[in-house]
LONU-794356 format. One line per 8 residues: their letters; for each residue z negated, y negated, x of N, C-alpha, C, CB. Coordinates in steps of 0.2 Angstrom, whole numbers, always signed. Glycine has a CB too. Layout:
// LONU-794356
A = Z:Y:X:Z:Y:X:Z:Y:X:Z:Y:X ~ ...
// end
This chain:
// LONU-794356
MLDDIDRG = -25:+595:-138:-26:+601:-142:-24:+607:-137:-20:+602:-147 ~ -26:+613:-139:-25:+619:-134:-19:+623:-136:-32:+623:-135 ~ -16:+626:-131:-10:+630:-132:-13:+638:-133:-5:+630:-127 ~ -8:+642:-134:-9:+649:-135:-13:+652:-129:-3:+653:-136 ~ -12:+650:-123:-15:+653:-117:-22:+651:-117:-12:+651:-111 ~ -24:+644:-118:-30:+642:-119:-34:+645:-124:-30:+634:-120 ~ -31:+646:-130:-35:+649:-136:-36:+657:-134:-31:+649:-142 ~ -31:+660:-131:-32:+667:-129:-38:+668:-124:-26:+670:-126
LIHALHID = -38:+663:-119:-44:+663:-114:-50:+662:-117:-42:+658:-109 ~ -51:+658:-122:-57:+656:-125:-59:+662:-130:-57:+650:-130 ~ -55:+665:-133:-56:+671:-137:-58:+677:-132:-50:+674:-141 ~ -55:+678:-127:-57:+683:-122:-64:+682:-119:-52:+683:-116 ~ -66:+676:-118:-73:+675:-115:-78:+676:-121:-73:+667:-113 ~ -76:+675:-127:-81:+677:-132:-82:+684:-133:-79:+674:-139 ~ -77:+688:-131:-77:+695:-132:-81:+698:-126:-70:+699:-131 ~ -80:+695:-120:-84:+697:-114:-84:+691:-109:-80:+703:-110
GRAPFSTI = -90:+687:-109:-90:+681:-105:-90:+682:-98:-97:+678:-107 ~ -91:+688:-95:-90:+690:-88:-84:+694:-86:-96:+693:-86 ~ -79:+694:-91:-73:+698:-90:-69:+695:-83:-68:+698:-96 ~ -67:+699:-79:-63:+696:-73:-57:+693:-75:-62:+702:-68 ~ -55:+687:-71:-49:+684:-73:-43:+688:-73:-48:+678:-68 ~ -43:+693:-68:-38:+698:-68:-37:+702:-74:-39:+702:-62 ~ -42:+704:-77:-42:+708:-83:-39:+703:-89:-49:+711:-85 ~ -42:+697:-90:-40:+693:-95:-32:+691:-94:-44:+686:-95
AEVLGVST = -30:+690:-88:-23:+689:-86:-19:+694:-88:-22:+687:-79 ~ -21:+700:-87:-17:+706:-89:-16:+707:-97:-20:+713:-86 ~ -22:+705:-100:-21:+706:-108:-17:+700:-110:-28:+705:-110 ~ -17:+694:-107:-13:+688:-110:-6:+688:-107:-17:+682:-108 ~ -5:+693:-103:+2:+693:-100:+4:+687:-96:+7:+693:-106 ~ -1:+684:-92:+0:+679:-87:-3:+681:-80:-3:+672:-90 ~ -2:+676:-75:-5:+678:-69:-12:+676:-69:-1:+674:-64 ~ -16:+679:-64:-23:+678:-63:-24:+671:-61:-26:+683:-57
QTVSRRYR = -19:+668:-57:-20:+661:-55:-19:+656:-61:-14:+659:-50 ~ -15:+658:-66:-15:+654:-72:-21:+654:-76:-9:+657:-76 ~ -24:+660:-77:-30:+660:-80:-36:+656:-77:-33:+668:-81 ~ -36:+657:-70:-41:+654:-66:-40:+646:-67:-41:+656:-59 ~ -34:+644:-66:-33:+637:-67:-34:+634:-74:-25:+635:-65 ~ -32:+638:-79:-34:+636:-86:-42:+635:-87:-31:+640:-91 ~ -45:+640:-84:-52:+640:-85:-55:+634:-82:-55:+647:-82 ~ -53:+632:-76:-56:+626:-72:-54:+620:-76:-53:+626:-65
RLCAEASL = -48:+620:-79:-46:+614:-83:-51:+613:-89:-39:+614:-84 ~ -52:+619:-93:-56:+618:-99:-63:+617:-97:-55:+625:-102 ~ -65:+619:-92:-72:+617:-90:-73:+610:-89:-74:+621:-83 ~ -68:+607:-85:-68:+600:-84:-66:+595:-90:-63:+598:-78 ~ -62:+597:-94:-59:+593:-99:-61:+595:-106:-52:+593:-99 ~ -64:+601:-107:-66:+603:-114:-73:+605:-114:-61:+609:-116 ~ -77:+604:-109:-84:+606:-109:-85:+613:-110:-88:+602:-114 ~ -80:+617:-107:-81:+625:-108:-86:+627:-103:-74:+628:-106
RVVGLADP = -91:+631:-106:-96:+635:-102:-98:+641:-105:-102:+630:-101 ~ -98:+646:-101:-101:+653:-103:-108:+653:-102:-97:+659:-100 ~ -112:+655:-107:-119:+654:-106:-122:+661:-108:-122:+649:-111 ~ -127:+664:-103:-130:+670:-105:-137:+669:-108:-132:+674:-98 ~ -138:+672:-114:-143:+671:-118:-147:+678:-120:-141:+668:-125 ~ -154:+677:-120:-158:+683:-122:-158:+684:-130:-165:+682:-119 ~ -158:+690:-132:-160:+691:-139:-167:+688:-140:-159:+698:-141 ~ -168:+684:-145:-174:+681:-146:-180:+686:-148:-174:+676:-152
HRAGRTQW = -178:+691:-151:-183:+696:-153:-185:+700:-147:-181:+701:-159 ~ -180:+702:-143:-182:+706:-137:-185:+702:-132:-175:+709:-134 ~ -185:+695:-132:-188:+690:-127:-195:+688:-130:-183:+684:-126 ~ -197:+690:-136:-203:+688:-139:-203:+681:-140:-208:+690:-134 ~ -198:+679:-143:-198:+671:-145:-196:+671:-152:-193:+668:-141 ~ -198:+665:-155:-197:+664:-162:-193:+657:-162:-203:+663:-167 ~ -188:+657:-167:-184:+651:-167:-186:+647:-173:-176:+653:-168 ~ -186:+640:-172:-187:+635:-178:-182:+630:-178:-194:+632:-176
LLRLTAVP = -180:+629:-184:-175:+623:-185:-179:+617:-187:-170:+625:-191 ~ -179:+612:-183:-183:+606:-183:-178:+600:-186:-186:+604:-176 ~ -181:+597:-191:-178:+591:-194:-182:+585:-193:-176:+592:-202 ~ -180:+580:-190:-184:+574:-189:-180:+568:-192:-185:+573:-181 ~ -183:+564:-195:-180:+558:-197:-184:+552:-193:-181:+556:-205 ~ -180:+548:-190:-182:+542:-186:-179:+536:-188:-181:+544:-179 ~ -183:+531:-186:-180:+524:-187:-174:+523:-182:-185:+518:-185 ~ -169:+520:-184:-162:+520:-181:-163:+518:-173:-158:+515:-184
HAAQDLAD = -167:+514:-171:-167:+512:-164:-170:+517:-160:-171:+505:-163 ~ -174:+522:-163:-177:+527:-159:-173:+534:-159:-184:+528:-161 ~ -169:+535:-164:-166:+541:-165:-162:+544:-159:-161:+541:-171 ~ -158:+540:-156:-154:+542:-150:-159:+544:-144:-149:+537:-148 ~ -164:+540:-143:-168:+541:-137:-172:+548:-139:-173:+535:-136 ~ -174:+549:-145:-178:+555:-147:-174:+561:-146:-180:+554:-154 ~ -167:+560:-148:-163:+566:-147:-162:+568:-140:-156:+565:-150 ~ -161:+562:-135:-160:+563:-128:-167:+567:-125:-159:+557:-125
ALARRADT = -173:+565:-128:-179:+568:-125:-179:+575:-127:-185:+564:-128 ~ -178:+576:-133:-178:+583:-135:-173:+588:-131:-176:+584:-143 ~ -167:+585:-130:-162:+589:-126:-164:+590:-119:-155:+585:-126 ~ -168:+586:-116:-170:+588:-109:-175:+593:-109:-173:+582:-106 ~ -178:+595:-115:-183:+600:-115:-180:+607:-114:-187:+600:-121 ~ -183:+612:-110:-181:+619:-109:-181:+623:-115:-185:+622:-103 ~ -186:+621:-120:-187:+625:-126:-183:+623:-132:-194:+625:-128 ~ -177:+619:-131:-173:+617:-137:-166:+619:-135:-174:+609:-138
SWVMLASG = -162:+619:-141:-154:+620:-140:-152:+617:-147:-152:+627:-139 ~ -145:+616:-147:-142:+613:-153:-145:+607:-155:-141:+619:-158 ~ -146:+602:-151:-149:+596:-153:-143:+591:-155:-153:+593:-147 ~ -143:+589:-162:-138:+585:-164:-141:+579:-168:-133:+589:-169 ~ -137:+574:-168:-138:+568:-172:-135:+569:-179:-136:+561:-169 ~ -138:+568:-185:-135:+569:-191:-137:+563:-196:-137:+576:-194 ~ -134:+564:-202:-135:+559:-207:-135:+552:-205:-142:+561:-210 ~ -130:+549:-203:-129:+542:-201:-133:+540:-195:-132:+538:-207
GTEIVALV = -135:+545:-191:-139:+544:-185:-146:+543:-185:-136:+538:-182 ~ -149:+544:-191:-156:+543:-192:-160:+550:-192:-158:+539:-199 ~ -156:+555:-192:-159:+562:-192:-157:+566:-186:-157:+566:-199 ~ -162:+570:-183:-161:+574:-178:-162:+581:-180:-165:+572:-172 ~ -158:+586:-179:-158:+593:-180:-158:+596:-173:-153:+596:-185 ~ -163:+601:-172:-164:+604:-166:-166:+611:-167:-168:+601:-161 ~ -164:+616:-163:-167:+623:-163:-172:+623:-158:-161:+628:-162 ~ -178:+625:-159:-184:+626:-155:-185:+633:-154:-190:+621:-157
HTPTADGQ = -187:+635:-148:-188:+642:-146:-196:+642:-144:-184:+645:-140 ~ -200:+646:-147:-207:+646:-145:-209:+653:-144:-211:+643:-151 ~ -214:+655:-139:-216:+661:-138:-220:+664:-145:-221:+661:-132 ~ -218:+670:-147:-220:+672:-153:-228:+674:-152:-217:+679:-155 ~ -230:+676:-147:-237:+679:-146:-242:+674:-144:-237:+684:-141 ~ -239:+668:-142:-244:+663:-139:-248:+658:-145:-240:+658:-135 ~ -246:+659:-151:-249:+655:-156:-249:+648:-155:-256:+657:-156 ~ -254:+644:-156:-254:+637:-155:-252:+635:-148:-261:+634:-157
AGHALLLH = -253:+639:-143:-251:+636:-137:-244:+636:-136:-254:+641:-131 ~ -240:+640:-140:-233:+640:-139:-230:+635:-144:-230:+647:-141 ~ -234:+632:-148:-231:+627:-152:-233:+620:-151:-233:+629:-159 ~ -233:+618:-144:-235:+612:-142:-230:+606:-145:-235:+611:-135 ~ -224:+608:-145:-219:+603:-147:-220:+601:-155:-212:+605:-146 ~ -221:+607:-159:-222:+606:-166:-229:+603:-168:-221:+612:-169 ~ -234:+605:-164:-241:+603:-166:-243:+596:-163:-246:+608:-165 ~ -241:+595:-157:-244:+589:-153:-239:+584:-151:-247:+592:-147
DIPRTAGI = -233:+586:-148:-229:+581:-145:-225:+577:-150:-224:+585:-141 ~ -222:+580:-156:-219:+577:-161:-223:+572:-165:-215:+582:-165 ~ -229:+575:-167:-233:+570:-171:-236:+564:-168:-239:+574:-174 ~ -236:+564:-161:-238:+559:-157:-233:+554:-155:-242:+561:-151 ~ -227:+555:-157:-221:+551:-155:-219:+546:-160:-215:+556:-154 ~ -219:+539:-157:-218:+534:-162:-211:+534:-164:-219:+527:-158 ~ -209:+531:-170:-203:+530:-172:-201:+536:-177:-198:+530:-167 ~ -205:+541:-177:-203:+547:-182:-206:+545:-189:-205:+554:-179
TAVSAHCV = -202:+546:-194:-204:+544:-201:-205:+551:-205:-199:+540:-204 ~ -202:+556:-203:-203:+562:-207:-201:+568:-202:-198:+563:-213 ~ -205:+574:-203:-204:+580:-199:-204:+586:-204:-209:+581:-194 ~ -200:+591:-203:-200:+597:-206:-198:+602:-201:-196:+597:-213 ~ -201:+608:-201:-200:+614:-197:-199:+620:-201:-205:+615:-191 ~ -193:+623:-199:-191:+629:-203:-190:+635:-199:-185:+628:-207 ~ -195:+640:-200:-194:+646:-195:-188:+650:-197:-201:+651:-196 ~ -184:+652:-192:-178:+656:-193:-180:+663:-194:-173:+655:-187
LHTYLGGP = -179:+666:-200:-181:+673:-202:-176:+678:-200:-183:+673:-210 ~ -170:+676:-202:-164:+681:-200:-158:+677:-199:-163:+686:-206 ~ -154:+679:-194:-148:+675:-192:-142:+680:-195:-147:+674:-185 ~ -138:+677:-199:-132:+681:-202:-126:+680:-198:-131:+680:-210 ~ -125:+674:-196:-119:+672:-192:-121:+667:-187:-114:+669:-197 ~ -119:+669:-180:-121:+665:-175:-124:+669:-169:-127:+660:-177 ~ -126:+667:-164:-129:+671:-158:-123:+675:-156:-134:+676:-161 ~ -123:+681:-155:-117:+685:-152:-111:+685:-157:-120:+692:-152
TAWPGRVD = -112:+683:-163:-106:+682:-167:-103:+675:-167:-108:+684:-175 ~ -97:+675:-165:-94:+668:-164:-91:+665:-170:-88:+669:-159 ~ -90:+659:-170:-86:+656:-176:-79:+658:-176:-86:+648:-175 ~ -77:+660:-182:-70:+663:-183:-65:+659:-180:-69:+665:-190 ~ -66:+652:-180:-60:+648:-178:-59:+648:-171:-62:+641:-180 ~ -63:+651:-167:-62:+652:-160:-60:+659:-158:-69:+651:-156 ~ -60:+663:-162:-58:+670:-161:-53:+673:-165:-65:+675:-161 ~ -48:+669:-166:-42:+672:-170:-36:+672:-166:-41:+667:-176
SLDAEQRR = -36:+672:-160:-30:+672:-156:-27:+679:-153:-31:+668:-150 ~ -32:+684:-152:-30:+690:-149:-29:+695:-155:-35:+692:-144 ~ -25:+700:-154:-24:+705:-159:-29:+711:-157:-17:+708:-159 ~ -29:+716:-161:-34:+721:-161:-33:+725:-154:-33:+726:-167 ~ -27:+726:-152:-27:+730:-146:-29:+726:-140:-19:+732:-144 ~ -28:+719:-140:-30:+715:-135:-38:+715:-135:-27:+708:-135 ~ -41:+714:-141:-48:+714:-141:-51:+721:-138:-50:+713:-148 ~ -48:+726:-140:-50:+733:-138:-50:+733:-130:-46:+738:-140
RLTPATAT = -45:+730:-127:-45:+731:-120:-50:+726:-116:-38:+728:-117 ~ -52:+721:-120:-57:+716:-117:-64:+718:-118:-56:+709:-119 ~ -65:+722:-124:-72:+724:-126:-76:+728:-120:-72:+728:-132 ~ -82:+726:-118:-85:+730:-113:-87:+737:-116:-92:+726:-111 ~ -88:+741:-111:-89:+748:-113:-95:+748:-117:-90:+753:-106 ~ -95:+753:-122:-101:+753:-127:-107:+756:-123:-99:+757:-133 ~ -113:+754:-126:-119:+756:-123:-119:+764:-123:-125:+753:-127 ~ -122:+767:-118:-123:+774:-118:-129:+776:-123:-125:+777:-111
ATARAAQQ = -130:+782:-125:-135:+784:-130:-142:+783:-126:-134:+792:-131 ~ -142:+784:-120:-149:+782:-116:-151:+775:-117:-148:+785:-109 ~ -146:+771:-116:-147:+763:-116:-149:+761:-123:-141:+759:-113 ~ -145:+764:-128:-147:+762:-135:-154:+764:-137:-142:+765:-140 ~ -156:+770:-135:-162:+773:-136:-168:+769:-133:-163:+780:-134 ~ -166:+766:-127:-171:+763:-123:-173:+756:-126:-169:+762:-116 ~ -168:+753:-129:-169:+746:-132:-172:+742:-127:-173:+747:-139 ~ -168:+740:-122:-171:+736:-117:-175:+730:-119:-165:+734:-112
VLTPADGD = -181:+730:-116:-185:+724:-117:-185:+719:-111:-192:+726:-119 ~ -184:+713:-112:-185:+708:-107:-192:+707:-105:-182:+701:-109 ~ -193:+706:-98:-199:+706:-95:-199:+699:-91:-201:+712:-90 ~ -205:+697:-89:-206:+691:-85:-202:+691:-79:-213:+689:-83 ~ -201:+697:-76:-197:+698:-70:-190:+696:-71:-197:+705:-67 ~ -187:+696:-77:-180:+694:-79:-179:+686:-79:-178:+697:-85 ~ -185:+683:-79:-185:+675:-80:-180:+672:-76:-191:+672:-79 ~ -180:+673:-69:-175:+670:-65:-168:+671:-66:-177:+671:-57
LLAALQRD = -167:+678:-68:-160:+680:-70:-157:+676:-76:-160:+688:-71 ~ -161:+676:-81:-159:+673:-87:-158:+665:-86:-165:+674:-92 ~ -163:+662:-82:-162:+655:-81:-155:+654:-77:-167:+652:-76 ~ -153:+658:-72:-147:+657:-69:-141:+658:-74:-146:+662:-63 ~ -141:+663:-78:-136:+665:-83:-135:+659:-88:-137:+671:-86 ~ -141:+656:-90:-140:+650:-94:-137:+645:-91:-147:+648:-96 ~ -137:+644:-85:-134:+638:-82:-126:+640:-81:-137:+637:-75 ~ -125:+646:-79:-118:+649:-78:-118:+656:-80:-115:+647:-71
GRAGLTDL = -115:+658:-85:-115:+665:-87:-110:+669:-83:-113:+666:-94 ~ -106:+665:-79:-101:+669:-75:-103:+669:-68:-94:+666:-76 ~ -109:+667:-66:-111:+666:-59:-110:+673:-56:-118:+664:-59 ~ -108:+673:-50:-106:+679:-46:-113:+683:-45:-102:+678:-40 ~ -112:+690:-43:-118:+694:-41:-122:+691:-35:-116:+701:-40 ~ -118:+688:-30:-121:+685:-24:-126:+679:-26:-116:+683:-19 ~ -123:+675:-31:-127:+669:-33:-133:+671:-37:-123:+664:-37 ~ -132:+676:-41:-138:+679:-45:-143:+682:-41:-135:+684:-51
AAATGWSA = -141:+686:-36:-145:+689:-31:-149:+683:-27:-141:+693:-26 ~ -146:+678:-26:-150:+673:-22:-155:+669:-27:-145:+667:-20 ~ -153:+669:-33:-158:+666:-38:-164:+670:-40:-154:+664:-45 ~ -163:+677:-39:-168:+681:-41:-172:+684:-36:-165:+687:-46 ~ -169:+684:-30:-172:+688:-24:-171:+695:-24:-179:+686:-24 ~ -166:+697:-29:-165:+705:-29:-158:+706:-25:-164:+707:-36 ~ -157:+712:-24:-150:+714:-21:-145:+713:-26:-150:+721:-18 ~ -139:+712:-24:-133:+712:-29:-132:+718:-33:-126:+711:-25
ATVARRLA = -134:+724:-30:-134:+730:-33:-139:+730:-39:-134:+736:-29 ~ -145:+728:-37:-150:+728:-42:-148:+723:-48:-157:+726:-39 ~ -145:+717:-46:-143:+713:-52:-138:+716:-56:-140:+706:-48 ~ -133:+719:-53:-128:+722:-57:-131:+728:-62:-123:+726:-52 ~ -136:+732:-59:-138:+737:-64:-142:+734:-69:-143:+741:-60 ~ -146:+728:-68:-150:+725:-73:-146:+722:-78:-155:+720:-70 ~ -141:+719:-76:-136:+716:-81:-133:+721:-85:-130:+712:-77 ~ -131:+727:-82:-128:+732:-87:-133:+735:-92:-125:+737:-82
DLRAGGAL = -139:+736:-89:-144:+738:-94:-146:+734:-100:-151:+740:-90 ~ -147:+727:-98:-148:+722:-103:-143:+721:-108:-150:+716:-100 ~ -137:+721:-106:-131:+721:-110:-130:+727:-115:-124:+719:-106 ~ -131:+733:-112:-130:+739:-115:-135:+740:-121:-130:+745:-111 ~ -141:+737:-119:-147:+738:-124:-147:+732:-129:-153:+738:-120 ~ -143:+727:-128:-143:+722:-133:-148:+717:-132:-144:+725:-140 ~ -151:+717:-126:-156:+711:-125:-153:+705:-122:-161:+714:-120 ~ -146:+705:-120:-143:+700:-117:-136:+699:-120:-143:+700:-109
FFDVELDN = -134:+693:-121:-127:+692:-124:-124:+686:-121:-127:+692:-131 ~ -118:+685:-121:-115:+679:-119:-111:+675:-124:-110:+681:-113 ~ -113:+668:-124:-109:+664:-129:-105:+659:-125:-115:+660:-133 ~ -101:+655:-129:-97:+650:-125:-98:+643:-128:-89:+653:-126 ~ -99:+638:-124:-99:+631:-126:-92:+629:-126:-104:+627:-122 ~ -90:+624:-130:-83:+621:-130:-83:+615:-135:-78:+626:-133 ~ -79:+610:-133:-78:+604:-137:-74:+606:-143:-76:+598:-133 ~ -77:+607:-149:-73:+610:-155:-67:+605:-157:-77:+612:-160
TLLGVTTQ = -68:+599:-155:-63:+594:-157:-56:+596:-155:-64:+587:-155 ~ -56:+600:-149:-49:+602:-147:-46:+608:-151:-50:+605:-139 ~ -51:+611:-155:-48:+616:-160:-47:+613:-167:-53:+621:-161 ~ -47:+606:-167:-45:+603:-173:-51:+601:-178:-40:+607:-177 ~ -57:+602:-175:-63:+601:-179:-65:+593:-178:-69:+605:-177 ~ -65:+589:-184:-67:+583:-183:-73:+581:-188:-62:+578:-185 ~ -75:+586:-192:-80:+585:-197:-85:+591:-196:-78:+584:-204 ~ -91:+590:-195:-96:+595:-194:-102:+593:-199:-98:+596:-187
AMLWMAVA = -105:+598:-202:-111:+596:-206:-116:+602:-207:-108:+595:-213 ~ -122:+601:-208:-127:+606:-209:-128:+606:-217:-134:+604:-206 ~ -128:+612:-219:-129:+613:-226:-136:+617:-227:-123:+618:-229 ~ -140:+613:-231:-147:+616:-233:-146:+618:-240:-152:+611:-232 ~ -147:+624:-241:-147:+627:-248:-153:+631:-250:-141:+632:-248 ~ -154:+631:-257:-160:+634:-260:-157:+640:-264:-164:+630:-264 ~ -159:+646:-263:-156:+652:-266:-162:+656:-269:-151:+656:-262 ~ -162:+659:-275:-167:+663:-277:-168:+669:-272:-166:+666:-284
PAHLDHVA = -174:+671:-270:-175:+676:-265:-171:+683:-267:-182:+678:-265 ~ -171:+684:-274:-167:+691:-275:-160:+690:-274:-168:+692:-283 ~ -157:+684:-273:-150:+684:-271:-149:+681:-264:-147:+679:-276 ~ -154:+680:-260:-153:+677:-254:-149:+681:-249:-160:+676:-251 ~ -150:+688:-248:-146:+692:-244:-139:+692:-246:-149:+699:-243 ~ -138:+693:-252:-131:+693:-254:-127:+687:-253:-130:+695:-262 ~ -130:+681:-255:-127:+675:-254:-126:+674:-246:-131:+669:-257 ~ -131:+675:-242:-130:+674:-235:-124:+678:-232:-137:+676:-231
RLLAGHHE = -124:+684:-234:-118:+689:-231:-112:+686:-234:-119:+696:-233 ~ -111:+684:-240:-105:+681:-242:-103:+675:-238:-106:+679:-250 ~ -108:+670:-237:-106:+664:-233:-104:+666:-226:-112:+659:-233 ~ -107:+671:-223:-106:+673:-216:-99:+675:-215:-111:+678:-214 ~ -95:+676:-221:-88:+678:-220:-84:+672:-221:-87:+684:-226 ~ -86:+667:-222:-82:+661:-223:-80:+658:-217:-86:+655:-227 ~ -73:+657:-216:-70:+654:-210:-73:+648:-208:-62:+654:-211 ~ -75:+644:-213:-77:+637:-211:-84:+636:-208:-77:+633:-218
LAYVAAVT = -88:+642:-208:-95:+642:-206:-96:+645:-199:-99:+645:-211 ~ -100:+642:-195:-101:+644:-188:-108:+647:-187:-100:+639:-183 ~ -113:+646:-192:-120:+648:-192:-122:+649:-199:-124:+643:-188 ~ -126:+654:-200:-129:+655:-207:-135:+659:-205:-124:+660:-212 ~ -141:+656:-208:-148:+659:-207:-152:+658:-213:-151:+656:-200 ~ -156:+663:-214:-162:+662:-219:-168:+659:-215:-164:+669:-222 ~ -171:+654:-218:-176:+650:-215:-182:+650:-220:-174:+644:-213 ~ -188:+647:-218:-193:+646:-222:-192:+639:-225:-200:+646:-219
GPGNLVAE = -196:+637:-231:-195:+631:-234:-192:+631:-240:-192:+626:-229 ~ -192:+625:-244:-188:+625:-250:-181:+626:-250:-190:+618:-253 ~ -178:+624:-244:-171:+626:-243:-171:+632:-239:-167:+620:-240 ~ -170:+638:-242:-171:+644:-238:-165:+647:-235:-174:+649:-243 ~ -159:+643:-235:-153:+646:-232:-150:+640:-229:-149:+649:-237 ~ -148:+640:-223:-145:+635:-219:-138:+637:-216:-150:+632:-214 ~ -134:+633:-216:-127:+634:-213:-124:+628:-209:-122:+637:-218 ~ -120:+630:-205:-116:+624:-201:-109:+625:-203:-117:+625:-193
ALCPDPAA = -106:+620:-205:-99:+620:-207:-95:+616:-202:-98:+617:-214 ~ -89:+618:-200:-84:+615:-195:-78:+615:-199:-84:+619:-189 ~ -75:+609:-200:-69:+608:-204:-65:+603:-201:-71:+605:-211 ~ -58:+603:-202:-53:+598:-199:-54:+591:-201:-46:+600:-201 ~ -57:+589:-207:-58:+582:-209:-63:+582:-215:-51:+579:-211 ~ -65:+577:-217:-69:+576:-223:-66:+579:-229:-71:+569:-224 ~ -60:+578:-230:-57:+581:-236:-57:+589:-236:-49:+579:-237 ~ -57:+592:-230:-57:+599:-230:-64:+601:-231:-55:+602:-223
LHRYLIEK = -69:+598:-229:-76:+599:-231:-77:+599:-238:-81:+595:-227 ~ -75:+593:-241:-75:+592:-248:-72:+598:-252:-72:+586:-251 ~ -66:+601:-250:-63:+606:-254:-68:+613:-253:-56:+608:-251 ~ -70:+614:-247:-74:+620:-245:-80:+620:-250:-76:+620:-238 ~ -84:+614:-250:-90:+614:-254:-89:+615:-262:-93:+607:-253 ~ -83:+612:-264:-81:+613:-271:-79:+620:-273:-76:+608:-273 ~ -74:+622:-269:-70:+628:-270:-74:+635:-268:-64:+628:-267 ~ -78:+635:-263:-81:+641:-260:-89:+641:-261:-80:+642:-253
VGAVETIR = -92:+636:-259:-99:+635:-260:-101:+634:-267:-102:+630:-256 ~ -97:+630:-271:-98:+628:-278:-97:+634:-282:-94:+623:-280 ~ -93:+639:-280:-91:+645:-284:-97:+650:-284:-85:+648:-281 ~ -102:+649:-279:-108:+654:-279:-113:+651:-283:-110:+655:-271 ~ -113:+654:-289:-118:+651:-295:-125:+652:-293:-116:+655:-301 ~ -127:+657:-289:-134:+658:-287:-137:+653:-282:-135:+665:-284 ~ -133:+649:-279:-135:+643:-275:-138:+638:-280:-129:+640:-270 ~ -144:+637:-280:-147:+632:-285:-147:+625:-283:-155:+634:-286
SLETAPAL = -147:+623:-276:-146:+616:-274:-143:+616:-267:-153:+613:-274 ~ -140:+611:-265:-136:+610:-259:-137:+603:-256:-129:+612:-260 ~ -139:+602:-250:-140:+596:-247:-135:+596:-241:-147:+594:-244 ~ -131:+591:-240:-126:+591:-235:-128:+585:-230:-119:+590:-237 ~ -129:+587:-223:-130:+582:-218:-125:+582:-213:-137:+584:-215 ~ -120:+577:-213:-115:+577:-208:-118:+576:-201:-110:+571:-210 ~ -115:+579:-197:-117:+579:-190:-113:+573:-186:-117:+585:-186 ~ -116:+569:-183:-112:+563:-179:-110:+565:-172:-116:+557:-179
RMVKAIGP = -115:+568:-169:-114:+570:-162:-119:+575:-159:-115:+564:-157 ~ -116:+580:-155:-120:+585:-152:-122:+583:-146:-115:+592:-151 ~ -129:+582:-145:-132:+580:-139:-133:+586:-134:-139:+577:-141 ~ -134:+591:-137:-136:+597:-132:-133:+603:-136:-143:+598:-130 ~ -129:+608:-133:-127:+614:-136:-132:+620:-134:-120:+616:-133 ~ -129:+626:-132:-134:+631:-131:-137:+632:-124:-130:+638:-132 ~ -134:+629:-119:-136:+629:-113:-140:+623:-111:-131:+631:-108 ~ -144:+623:-105:-147:+618:-102:-142:+612:-101:-151:+619:-96
LAPPTLRT = -145:+606:-101:-140:+600:-99:-138:+601:-92:-144:+594:-100 ~ -132:+599:-91:-129:+599:-84:-132:+594:-80:-121:+599:-84 ~ -134:+595:-74:-136:+589:-70:-131:+583:-70:-138:+591:-63 ~ -134:+577:-70:-129:+571:-70:-126:+570:-63:-133:+565:-72 ~ -120:+567:-63:-117:+566:-56:-116:+559:-56:-111:+570:-56 ~ -115:+557:-49:-113:+550:-48:-107:+550:-43:-119:+547:-44 ~ -102:+546:-45:-96:+546:-41:-97:+541:-36:-90:+544:-45 ~ -96:+543:-29:-96:+538:-24:-89:+535:-23:-98:+542:-17
SGGKAVAG = -89:+530:-19:-82:+527:-18:-77:+531:-15:-83:+521:-13 ~ -79:+536:-11:-75:+541:-8:-72:+546:-13:-78:+545:-3 ~ -75:+546:-20:-72:+550:-25:-76:+557:-25:-65:+552:-24 ~ -81:+558:-21:-85:+564:-21:-91:+564:-26:-87:+566:-14 ~ -92:+569:-29:-97:+569:-34:-104:+571:-31:-96:+574:-40 ~ -109:+567:-32:-116:+569:-29:-121:+569:-34:-117:+564:-23 ~ -127:+572:-33:-132:+571:-38:-134:+564:-39:-138:+576:-36 ~ -135:+563:-45:-137:+556:-47:-139:+555:-54:-132:+551:-45
AAGQRRPS = -139:+549:-57:-141:+548:-64:-135:+544:-68:-147:+545:-64 ~ -129:+545:-66:-124:+541:-69:-123:+543:-76:-117:+543:-66 ~ -123:+539:-81:-122:+540:-88:-128:+542:-91:-117:+545:-89 ~ -134:+544:-88:-140:+546:-91:-144:+540:-94:-144:+550:-86 ~ -145:+541:-101:-149:+536:-104:-156:+537:-102:-148:+536:-112 ~ -160:+531:-102:-167:+531:-101:-170:+529:-108:-169:+526:-95 ~ -175:+534:-110:-178:+533:-117:-182:+526:-116:-182:+539:-119 ~ -182:+523:-122:-186:+517:-122:-191:+518:-128:-182:+511:-124
GVRLRY = -197:+519:-126:-203:+520:-130:-203:+527:-133:-202:+515:-136 ~ -200:+532:-131:-200:+538:-134:-202:+543:-128:-193:+541:-137 ~ -207:+547:-129:-210:+551:-123:-212:+558:-127:-216:+548:-120 ~ -208:+563:-125:-210:+570:-127:-213:+573:-121:-204:+574:-130 ~ -219:+576:-121:-221:+579:-115:-218:+586:-114:-229:+580:-116 ~ -217:+588:-108:-214:+594:-106:-219:+600:-104:-209:+593:-100
// end
């Protein structure tokens, strides 16, 4: 479990993923060395990672929630194959290990060419027994908005001190648009949102000053934000479930905004399909999930139906998979394939 310093650090990174350790240390009332040491420990032991992400609309991308049902022996390999793709995130095994849920990112303007996974790769994959794809129409909770269970450690004054300077009127009016030239910068920030300016300059071929200016413009204009990956079990979460709900269109916006205020939910979005509202619940145990469904979700009379799909394992979170490592006899980590599963009979083209 995490102590107050760990939780404060995680909250701080959600407010500003690139905040200097010295600033976080000052706000938390500890030394810079303590913050740096805690950050390294959380990265090693709690899968902590700051990830830079583009706003989907500014990047010209559409998000799809993909639900696949597969025969038991193929589900794990299929999830692994989906996780290795650059166009997926939040790949999880659910419903007893026979269902895979993934968020797929497709170019909005490319039409059929941008939907290769949905139109060609998945239908040709053996072992899949059912497929449904739901276009994400509007995200009410998620993205730049963190799960409340991670951001309840700092008080209002501490949050104010960590909040980045607000966008200028010029930057707000410009509504920064991501361009193909930003591709290398975004790829580097997806791997490590806290990468230094020197590393980002090397990745982009720009000068450090140019990188700093572009980062400031994209953040101020809302085209770039930072999210935090973390093993939520260290926050007391042992039960995770996807909730697929059907709500009459006239009540959809009201219900979605109501659910977005629930402490138990980390994601709420309006989607296409018969279940037009989807949410992700994070609870301490099955009993807590049961109480939440009865006392809070059940109290919303305009929810016409509810399907609960328990998540068994998160295969991929928001960022790309970290490269596998191999431990040598000398204890040094080198590039390798340790622990990486090889799919058997499952091939998804890249």
